[in-house]
N, C-alpha and C positions, 0 to 999 in steps of 0.2 A: 242437852236433851230438850225435846219439845214437851211442854205442858199445855193441856187443853183445860181451861178453867172458865166456868161461868162466873159472872160478877159476884154471885152469892157464895162462891167457894173461895174468893180471894182472901177472906179472913183466915183461912187455913194456912196461907203462905204470906204472912204480913210483910216480911223483908222483901220478897220478890215483887209483891204488889206496889209497895212504896217505891222501889227502884224503878218499876215500869212507869209509874205516873211522873216521877221526877225526870226520868229520861225523856218522857213526852214533853215536859215543860222545857227542858234543855233544847230539844230538837226544834219544836214548833215555835216557841217564844223567843228563845235566845239566839238560836242559830238561823232560823228562817224568818223571824220577825212577824209571825202571824198574830192576829189579834185573838188570842185565846186566854182564857181565865186561868190564872195560877194562884193557888191559895197560900196561906201563911206557911204551910209546910213545904212549899216549893213544888207541889204536885199540880198537874194539869188535868182537869176533868171537865166534862161537859154533860149536857142533859142525856146524851145517848148512853153514857156509862150507867145511868139510872134505869135502863130498860133490860137489865140482866143479859147483856151481850155475852157472847162466847169469845174469850181471848185466847189467841194462839201465842205462846210465849217461849222464846228460846232462853232456857236457863243455862247460864255458864257453869262450869264445874265447881266454882266457888259458891254457887247458889244465887248469884246476882242475875240481873236482867241483861241480856244481850240484845234482844229485839223482840218486837211483838206486833200484832195487829189485832183489830177488833171486827167481829162479825155479827151481823143482824140480818134476819129474813126481811125481804122487802115487802111482805104483806103488812108489817107494822111501820112505825116511823123510821125514816132513814134520812140521812143528810142529803143524799142525791135528789130525793123528792121534795124535801123541806126547803133546801137552800140553793140547789143547783139545776132545777128543772128548766131554767132558761137555756142550758147547754144542750138540752134534748128537745128544744122547741116546744116546751111545755108538756111533753109526753111523760107521764109517770111510769116508772119501772116497778111493776108490782106483779110478782109471780112466786108461787111456792117453789119454783125451780131456780130462783135467783136469789142470792144473798148479797148484801152490801159489805164490802171490806173498807175499813177506815182506820185512821191513826196508825199507818204502817211506820213503825219507829225503829231506829237502830241506835244503840248506845254508842257514845263516842269511841269506846274501846272494843266495839263489836268485832269479832274474829271474822276473817274472810270466809265466805260461805254462809253467814248468818241470814242474809236476805234470801238466798236460795233455800235454806232450810225452812224459812217460814212459808215460802211459796209451795214447797213440797208438802208441808203440813196442810196447807190450804187444799191441796189436791186430795189429801186423805179425807177431809171434811166433805168434799164434793162427792167422792166415791161412797163414803160410809153413810152419808145422810141422804143420798139420792138427789142431790142438788146438781144442776147442770152448768150454772155460770155464777161468777162473781161480777158485781158492778162496783165501780169506785171512781172517785174524782181524784186526779193526781196533777202535779205540777211538772214543769219542764224538766226539772232535774231527775225526775224518776224515769224518764224515757230511756236514758242510758243504762240505769240499773236494771230495768225490766228486760232490755235487750241482752245485757250481759248475762243475766240469769237464764235467758232463753224462754221467757214468758211474757212476751209483749201482747197487749190486749188489742182488740178491735176497737177503734175509736168511734164513739157514737156522736160526739160533738165537742167542739173546742171554742175557746175565747181567748183573745190577747195574742201576743207574739213574743218571740224570744224567751227570755227567763221568766216573763210574766204569763206565759201561756198556760192555761189550765184546760184539762180535758176530762171527759167522762169515758171510761173504757169498760169493755166487757171481756172477761176471761173465761176460757174453758180449760180443760186439763186432760188432754188425750194421753194414751200410754206413751206416745213418742215424746210429748212434752215432759212427762213424768221422768223419763230416762234422761232427758237433757238437764232438767233441773236437779235431779239427784246427783249427776256427775258434778254439776257446779258446787252443790252443797257438800260433796264428799260423804254422803250418807246413802247407804244402800236402801232400795225400796223396801227390803225386808225389815230393816231397822225402823224405818219410818212407819211402816204398817204396825210393828210391835208397839211403838209409843201410842199410836192411836187406839189400839185394842186394849192397852192397859187403862186408858182413860175411859173408854166407852163400851168395852166388851166386843166380841166378835159380831154380834148381831145388834145393830143400833136402830133397826127399823122401828121399834116401839119407842125409841127416844126422840125421833125426829120432831115431834110436835112440842117438845120442851122449849125449843127456841122460837116457836111460832107465836 
């Protein structure tokens, strides 16, 4: 199932949180060789985890972490503006209608459909919070994953070639895209909506500013 948790709620799910940060270390440090900080507990965290982001987490039936991503509004600090503005020719992406998605992570034993389930949940955030787009930086390996899910972004800028190519992408989530992604995830739109409403209620209009 999908859980939507702000950073200040992670203490309520300590096993799930630890597994998420350890899987992030495994993916980004061990498997991809990124220069990220891993602490003595084997967890990968950065300064953006201190900004009370919203985490979208696929929780496995055993209670473990299957996959996750991190969301922040672009009116505050974001990775794309702080570190990757050169990919957009110095143009800062700042709008109440655009949120940043980072640390898209899949556990080694993630079930098929996990990536699509996360993207489907991302669509619920767009719909529920009145957001229109996500922006995010991704590497070449993610192109195939996004295409398979049926949620490829519009490319705003890129650098490098081959496996070393990195890009900034902009996503929206039309009803047609939702249907494609839901089919890939094997999750009905009704169930996806139910998980979102359990986390935020049916009317989240008054909650929008919490992440701002």
